[in-house]
C-alpha beads as a LAMMPS data file, in Angstrom:
LAMMPS data file: protein, C-alpha beads

217 atoms
216 bonds

1 atom types
1 bond types

-500.0 500.0 xlo xhi
-500.0 500.0 ylo yhi
-500.0 500.0 zlo zhi

Masses

1 110.0

Atoms # bond

1 1 1 121.473 -366.082 52.980
2 1 1 119.333 -364.055 49.948
3 1 1 117.549 -366.172 47.841
4 1 1 117.229 -365.263 44.219
5 1 1 115.152 -366.980 41.537
6 1 1 117.712 -368.624 39.401
7 1 1 116.616 -366.858 35.788
8 1 1 116.995 -363.505 37.860
9 1 1 120.168 -364.293 38.997
10 1 1 121.615 -365.330 35.761
11 1 1 120.125 -362.101 34.247
12 1 1 121.806 -360.013 36.808
13 1 1 125.189 -361.935 36.483
14 1 1 125.046 -361.171 32.794
15 1 1 124.444 -357.519 33.031
16 1 1 127.210 -357.548 35.771
17 1 1 129.673 -358.846 33.317
18 1 1 128.484 -356.627 30.610
19 1 1 128.724 -353.827 32.334
20 1 1 132.681 -354.617 33.361
21 1 1 134.620 -352.852 30.178
22 1 1 137.387 -355.054 31.031
23 1 1 135.956 -358.600 30.509
24 1 1 134.938 -359.334 26.708
25 1 1 131.589 -361.311 27.476
26 1 1 130.398 -362.379 24.167
27 1 1 131.355 -366.003 24.589
28 1 1 130.890 -366.476 28.405
29 1 1 127.707 -368.734 29.173
30 1 1 126.319 -368.723 32.800
31 1 1 123.735 -370.868 34.350
32 1 1 122.316 -371.147 37.781
33 1 1 120.709 -373.997 39.991
34 1 1 119.866 -372.672 43.592
35 1 1 122.048 -370.222 43.627
36 1 1 125.017 -372.163 42.291
37 1 1 126.374 -370.730 39.385
38 1 1 128.148 -372.416 36.348
39 1 1 130.616 -370.138 34.116
40 1 1 131.594 -371.487 30.663
41 1 1 132.701 -370.368 27.547
42 1 1 135.851 -368.515 26.764
43 1 1 137.803 -365.114 27.284
44 1 1 141.009 -364.202 25.800
45 1 1 143.225 -363.450 28.606
46 1 1 143.805 -364.971 32.115
47 1 1 143.045 -361.584 33.522
48 1 1 139.719 -361.491 32.000
49 1 1 138.992 -364.755 33.456
50 1 1 140.078 -363.376 37.006
51 1 1 137.802 -360.509 36.504
52 1 1 134.764 -362.538 35.020
53 1 1 134.989 -364.466 38.549
54 1 1 135.442 -361.437 40.718
55 1 1 132.298 -359.679 38.737
56 1 1 129.917 -363.234 39.515
57 1 1 130.636 -363.005 43.133
58 1 1 129.575 -359.307 43.590
59 1 1 126.261 -360.345 42.528
60 1 1 124.006 -360.789 45.361
61 1 1 122.209 -364.405 45.611
62 1 1 125.363 -366.201 44.295
63 1 1 125.661 -369.254 46.672
64 1 1 128.855 -371.274 45.210
65 1 1 130.360 -370.848 41.695
66 1 1 131.658 -373.573 39.380
67 1 1 134.366 -372.109 37.074
68 1 1 134.346 -373.720 33.518
69 1 1 135.637 -370.796 31.957
70 1 1 138.347 -371.260 29.586
71 1 1 141.370 -368.711 28.441
72 1 1 141.602 -369.094 24.546
73 1 1 144.248 -366.647 23.368
74 1 1 143.766 -365.569 20.023
75 1 1 144.753 -362.655 17.371
76 1 1 147.025 -359.970 18.865
77 1 1 147.126 -361.867 22.258
78 1 1 149.170 -364.877 21.029
79 1 1 152.739 -365.004 22.004
80 1 1 154.870 -368.098 22.115
81 1 1 156.151 -369.509 25.790
82 1 1 159.779 -368.018 25.311
83 1 1 158.131 -364.291 25.046
84 1 1 155.979 -365.108 27.806
85 1 1 158.866 -366.037 30.133
86 1 1 160.793 -363.162 29.277
87 1 1 158.039 -360.847 30.138
88 1 1 157.623 -362.712 33.303
89 1 1 160.992 -362.379 34.392
90 1 1 160.674 -358.586 33.510
91 1 1 157.425 -357.995 35.659
92 1 1 158.647 -359.832 38.472
93 1 1 162.194 -358.097 38.891
94 1 1 160.596 -354.864 38.072
95 1 1 158.089 -355.089 41.255
96 1 1 159.514 -353.442 43.884
97 1 1 157.606 -355.582 46.676
98 1 1 159.021 -358.966 45.385
99 1 1 162.297 -360.853 46.282
100 1 1 164.587 -362.046 43.453
101 1 1 163.744 -365.468 44.723
102 1 1 160.721 -366.164 42.000
103 1 1 160.988 -368.204 39.521
104 1 1 158.746 -368.473 36.331
105 1 1 158.309 -371.246 34.042
106 1 1 155.965 -371.400 31.231
107 1 1 154.635 -374.337 29.235
108 1 1 151.542 -373.716 26.628
109 1 1 151.260 -370.430 27.997
110 1 1 150.570 -371.892 31.538
111 1 1 152.870 -369.689 33.918
112 1 1 154.298 -371.735 36.756
113 1 1 155.701 -369.567 39.593
114 1 1 158.142 -371.250 42.257
115 1 1 160.575 -370.066 44.996
116 1 1 160.349 -368.676 48.463
117 1 1 158.766 -365.552 49.768
118 1 1 158.727 -364.454 53.359
119 1 1 154.712 -362.910 53.121
120 1 1 151.182 -364.102 51.770
121 1 1 151.051 -360.990 49.998
122 1 1 153.969 -361.209 48.000
123 1 1 152.613 -364.690 46.727
124 1 1 149.795 -362.853 45.666
125 1 1 151.306 -359.914 44.394
126 1 1 153.327 -362.267 41.764
127 1 1 150.607 -364.398 40.960
128 1 1 148.652 -361.070 39.908
129 1 1 151.708 -359.326 38.198
130 1 1 152.055 -362.261 35.363
131 1 1 148.156 -362.457 34.957
132 1 1 148.267 -359.452 33.128
133 1 1 150.705 -360.565 30.597
134 1 1 149.569 -360.974 27.349
135 1 1 149.203 -364.524 26.138
136 1 1 149.324 -365.750 29.694
137 1 1 146.395 -368.713 29.753
138 1 1 146.763 -369.781 33.408
139 1 1 148.933 -369.448 36.497
140 1 1 150.157 -371.999 39.141
141 1 1 151.047 -370.430 42.281
142 1 1 153.603 -373.056 43.935
143 1 1 155.671 -370.402 45.864
144 1 1 156.717 -371.544 49.149
145 1 1 156.480 -369.208 52.126
146 1 1 159.629 -368.953 54.483
147 1 1 159.877 -369.703 58.041
148 1 1 156.553 -371.075 60.156
149 1 1 154.135 -368.670 62.123
150 1 1 154.322 -368.671 66.042
151 1 1 151.315 -368.761 68.293
152 1 1 152.602 -365.938 70.318
153 1 1 153.640 -363.946 67.269
154 1 1 149.794 -364.381 65.696
155 1 1 147.870 -363.874 68.891
156 1 1 150.162 -360.235 69.379
157 1 1 149.255 -358.968 65.669
158 1 1 145.347 -359.993 66.301
159 1 1 145.431 -358.209 69.717
160 1 1 147.227 -355.401 67.905
161 1 1 145.008 -355.206 64.990
162 1 1 141.438 -355.805 66.995
163 1 1 142.374 -352.862 69.372
164 1 1 143.387 -350.341 66.731
165 1 1 140.303 -350.988 64.416
166 1 1 137.148 -352.341 66.683
167 1 1 138.497 -351.810 70.282
168 1 1 137.861 -355.513 70.916
169 1 1 139.750 -357.950 73.070
170 1 1 141.582 -361.270 71.641
171 1 1 140.874 -363.459 74.897
172 1 1 138.396 -365.264 73.159
173 1 1 140.124 -366.145 70.245
174 1 1 142.220 -369.339 70.205
175 1 1 145.021 -369.406 67.863
176 1 1 146.519 -372.907 66.491
177 1 1 149.565 -373.081 63.995
178 1 1 150.825 -376.236 62.006
179 1 1 152.675 -376.293 58.669
180 1 1 152.194 -372.747 58.070
181 1 1 148.731 -372.968 58.799
182 1 1 147.167 -370.360 61.321
183 1 1 143.391 -371.840 62.623
184 1 1 141.393 -369.265 64.618
185 1 1 138.636 -370.562 66.620
186 1 1 136.334 -368.963 69.624
187 1 1 133.665 -366.296 69.554
188 1 1 134.002 -362.462 68.380
189 1 1 131.233 -360.092 68.858
190 1 1 130.771 -358.893 65.213
191 1 1 131.873 -359.783 61.512
192 1 1 134.183 -356.811 61.744
193 1 1 135.910 -358.173 64.501
194 1 1 136.070 -361.574 62.601
195 1 1 137.318 -359.760 59.875
196 1 1 140.191 -358.035 61.691
197 1 1 141.100 -361.581 63.173
198 1 1 141.810 -362.581 59.744
199 1 1 143.480 -359.376 58.527
200 1 1 146.042 -359.574 61.237
201 1 1 146.844 -363.610 61.273
202 1 1 147.461 -363.276 57.485
203 1 1 149.840 -360.044 58.408
204 1 1 152.483 -362.531 60.289
205 1 1 155.604 -363.538 58.560
206 1 1 155.274 -367.574 57.254
207 1 1 151.674 -368.014 57.352
208 1 1 150.298 -369.787 54.161
209 1 1 147.037 -370.249 54.834
210 1 1 144.316 -369.107 57.389
211 1 1 141.470 -371.486 58.376
212 1 1 138.457 -369.541 59.880
213 1 1 136.552 -371.103 62.381
214 1 1 135.404 -368.016 64.191
215 1 1 131.534 -367.711 65.530
216 1 1 130.225 -364.557 65.882
217 1 1 127.918 -363.896 68.795

Bonds

1 1 1 2
2 1 2 3
3 1 3 4
4 1 4 5
5 1 5 6
6 1 6 7
7 1 7 8
8 1 8 9
9 1 9 10
10 1 10 11
11 1 11 12
12 1 12 13
13 1 13 14
14 1 14 15
15 1 15 16
16 1 16 17
17 1 17 18
18 1 18 19
19 1 19 20
20 1 20 21
21 1 21 22
22 1 22 23
23 1 23 24
24 1 24 25
25 1 25 26
26 1 26 27
27 1 27 28
28 1 28 29
29 1 29 30
30 1 30 31
31 1 31 32
32 1 32 33
33 1 33 34
34 1 34 35
35 1 35 36
36 1 36 37
37 1 37 38
38 1 38 39
39 1 39 40
40 1 40 41
41 1 41 42
42 1 42 43
43 1 43 44
44 1 44 45
45 1 45 46
46 1 46 47
47 1 47 48
48 1 48 49
49 1 49 50
50 1 50 51
51 1 51 52
52 1 52 53
53 1 53 54
54 1 54 55
55 1 55 56
56 1 56 57
57 1 57 58
58 1 58 59
59 1 59 60
60 1 60 61
61 1 61 62
62 1 62 63
63 1 63 64
64 1 64 65
65 1 65 66
66 1 66 67
67 1 67 68
68 1 68 69
69 1 69 70
70 1 70 71
71 1 71 72
72 1 72 73
73 1 73 74
74 1 74 75
75 1 75 76
76 1 76 77
77 1 77 78
78 1 78 79
79 1 79 80
80 1 80 81
81 1 81 82
82 1 82 83
83 1 83 84
84 1 84 85
85 1 85 86
86 1 86 87
87 1 87 88
88 1 88 89
89 1 89 90
90 1 90 91
91 1 91 92
92 1 92 93
93 1 93 94
94 1 94 95
95 1 95 96
96 1 96 97
97 1 97 98
98 1 98 99
99 1 99 100
100 1 100 101
101 1 101 102
102 1 102 103
103 1 103 104
104 1 104 105
105 1 105 106
106 1 106 107
107 1 107 108
108 1 108 109
109 1 109 110
110 1 110 111
111 1 111 112
112 1 112 113
113 1 113 114
114 1 114 115
115 1 115 116
116 1 116 117
117 1 117 118
118 1 118 119
119 1 119 120
120 1 120 121
121 1 121 122
122 1 122 123
123 1 123 124
124 1 124 125
125 1 125 126
126 1 126 127
127 1 127 128
128 1 128 129
129 1 129 130
130 1 130 131
131 1 131 132
132 1 132 133
133 1 133 134
134 1 134 135
135 1 135 136
136 1 136 137
137 1 137 138
138 1 138 139
139 1 139 140
140 1 140 141
141 1 141 142
142 1 142 143
143 1 143 144
144 1 144 145
145 1 145 146
146 1 146 147
147 1 147 148
148 1 148 149
149 1 149 150
150 1 150 151
151 1 151 152
152 1 152 153
153 1 153 154
154 1 154 155
155 1 155 156
156 1 156 157
157 1 157 158
158 1 158 159
159 1 159 160
160 1 160 161
161 1 161 162
162 1 162 163
163 1 163 164
164 1 164 165
165 1 165 166
166 1 166 167
167 1 167 168
168 1 168 169
169 1 169 170
170 1 170 171
171 1 171 172
172 1 172 173
173 1 173 174
174 1 174 175
175 1 175 176
176 1 176 177
177 1 177 178
178 1 178 179
179 1 179 180
180 1 180 181
181 1 181 182
182 1 182 183
183 1 183 184
184 1 184 185
185 1 185 186
186 1 186 187
187 1 187 188
188 1 188 189
189 1 189 190
190 1 190 191
191 1 191 192
192 1 192 193
193 1 193 194
194 1 194 195
195 1 195 196
196 1 196 197
197 1 197 198
198 1 198 199
199 1 199 200
200 1 200 201
201 1 201 202
202 1 202 203
203 1 203 204
204 1 204 205
205 1 205 206
206 1 206 207
207 1 207 208
208 1 208 209
209 1 209 210
210 1 210 211
211 1 211 212
212 1 212 213
213 1 213 214
214 1 214 215
215 1 215 216
216 1 216 217
């Protein structure tokens, strides 16, 4: 783990935030203690909050992040819940990768997504789509994924992924499933192998989460 002086870390984070034109950072506060960063203050949109968090994780030396950044909708960004709900419905309906089973409810600028989808990427895509809507303060992703993944399906997907991308075997990877969660155990040769295994697990229908307990030899 790379360690950086906290003062230098904060300076680097502030520079990274300023360098991102998508973020209005004049009201963002940053502190650090032993590499643990606390983000405070406010931004005018939910998307800017997301971008700020991503920017901080790009900075070398960040060990952990406490996200206390608020979304305070101001000026031209202000919209009532009815307008936000209508915009959310339009965005979700127009997204070619999303089924019509997703519902969006809005209260005080907070969008809650419910319904069922077939793939994890659809849950992520729906949340990302509504984050961009003007007036949204936060997104709660309460969508479920249909069906439960099978161990055989996950192992086969991982085997194919490893063979295609890193030319490695799957024999040392133990796959467990339960309630839509896939747990990966065992030893792999490199971080690239581990990334490929995680990517493959997420690609199986019905996977809600992936618990990575792999070790790199």
